[in-house]
C-alpha positions as CSV (number, residue, x, y, z in Angstrom):
1,M,74.6,93.6,91.5
2,R,77.6,93.9,89.2
3,A,79.7,90.6,88.4
4,Y,83.4,91.3,88.2
5,T,85.9,89.3,86.2
6,Q,88.7,87.5,88.1
7,K,91.2,90.2,87.2
8,Q,88.9,92.9,88.3
9,Q,88.4,91.1,91.6
10,Q,92.1,90.7,92.1
11,L,92.4,94.5,91.6
12,L,89.7,95.2,94.1
13,T,91.4,92.9,96.6
14,H,94.7,94.6,96.0
15,W,93.0,98.1,96.5
16,S,91.3,96.8,99.7
17,D,94.5,95.8,101.2
18,A,96.1,99.1,100.2
19,L,93.1,101.1,101.7
20,G,93.7,99.4,105.0
21,T,97.3,100.8,105.4
22,E,98.1,103.8,107.4
23,A,99.9,105.6,104.5
24,I,96.8,105.5,102.3
25,Q,94.4,106.3,105.1
26,S,96.6,109.3,106.2
27,H,96.0,110.7,102.8
28,R,92.2,110.2,103.0
29,I,92.2,108.0,99.8
30,I,89.0,106.2,99.2
31,L,87.9,103.6,96.6
32,D,86.5,106.2,94.2
33,H,90.0,107.9,94.2
34,L,91.5,104.5,93.2
35,S,89.0,103.8,90.6
36,N,89.8,107.2,89.0
37,T,93.3,106.2,88.6
38,L,92.3,103.3,86.1
39,E,92.2,105.3,83.0
40,P,95.5,107.4,83.6
41,A,97.3,104.2,84.6
42,A,96.2,102.5,81.4
43,Q,97.4,105.7,79.4
44,R,100.6,105.5,81.1
45,C,101.0,101.7,80.4
46,F,99.8,101.7,76.9
47,Q,100.7,105.3,75.9
48,R,97.0,105.7,74.5
49,S,93.7,103.8,74.8
50,I,93.7,100.5,72.9
51,V,90.5,99.2,71.4
52,L,90.5,95.8,69.7
53,H,88.6,95.2,66.6
54,T,88.4,91.6,65.7
55,P,86.1,89.8,63.1
56,D,84.5,87.5,65.8
57,R,83.8,90.0,68.6
58,L,82.6,93.5,69.0
59,P,85.2,96.1,69.6
60,H,86.5,96.1,73.1
61,K,88.7,98.3,75.1
62,I,91.9,96.7,76.6
63,Q,91.9,97.5,80.2
64,L,94.7,95.5,81.6
65,P,98.1,94.7,80.1
66,S,97.3,90.9,80.3
67,G,94.5,91.5,77.9
68,L,96.8,92.9,75.2
69,L,99.4,90.1,75.9
70,A,96.5,87.5,75.5
71,H,95.7,89.0,72.1
72,L,99.3,89.4,70.8
73,S,100.6,86.1,72.1
74,T,98.7,84.2,69.4
75,Q,101.0,85.9,66.9
76,L,104.4,85.0,68.7
77,N,106.8,82.9,66.5
78,P,107.9,80.7,68.2
79,P,105.0,80.6,70.7
80,A,105.8,81.2,74.3
81,S,104.8,78.4,76.7
82,P,101.6,78.9,78.7
83,Q,103.5,79.0,82.0
84,V,105.7,81.9,80.6
85,L,102.6,83.8,79.4
86,E,100.7,83.3,82.6
87,R,103.8,84.5,84.6
88,L,104.2,87.5,82.3
89,A,100.5,88.4,82.5
90,L,100.6,88.2,86.2
91,E,103.7,90.5,86.4
92,L,102.3,93.0,83.9
93,D,99.0,93.3,85.8
94,D,100.6,93.4,89.2
95,S,102.7,96.3,88.0
96,F,99.6,98.0,86.5
97,S,97.8,97.7,89.7
98,N,100.7,99.1,91.7
99,D,100.8,102.0,89.2
100,T,97.2,102.8,90.3
101,L,98.5,103.3,93.9
102,C,101.1,105.7,92.9
103,P,100.6,109.3,94.3
104,S,98.7,111.5,91.9
105,P,98.3,115.4,91.7
106,M,95.0,115.1,93.4
107,H,96.5,114.1,96.6
């Protein structure tokens, strides 16, 4: 069985809530449809795919805006408070997950 990160679990919960609504059900949208929105949503969000190459880790693809924020926040001068970064990460990821629920050409 696959283990999900906390962010992935939050997105799945968001989708689960949406899949229970009449609006989504009336369009016969299923979990696979929502899963297929991740890449286009990331491209709209980032304007391209972002792969981080850091000396201490293997290259990895940024999947959520909070991942990019976490990487870039170490470069902020003056640094932002942890509370500000946490709130911004939450808002960015919430916006991203909402974007995955936007109507697409397939429906």
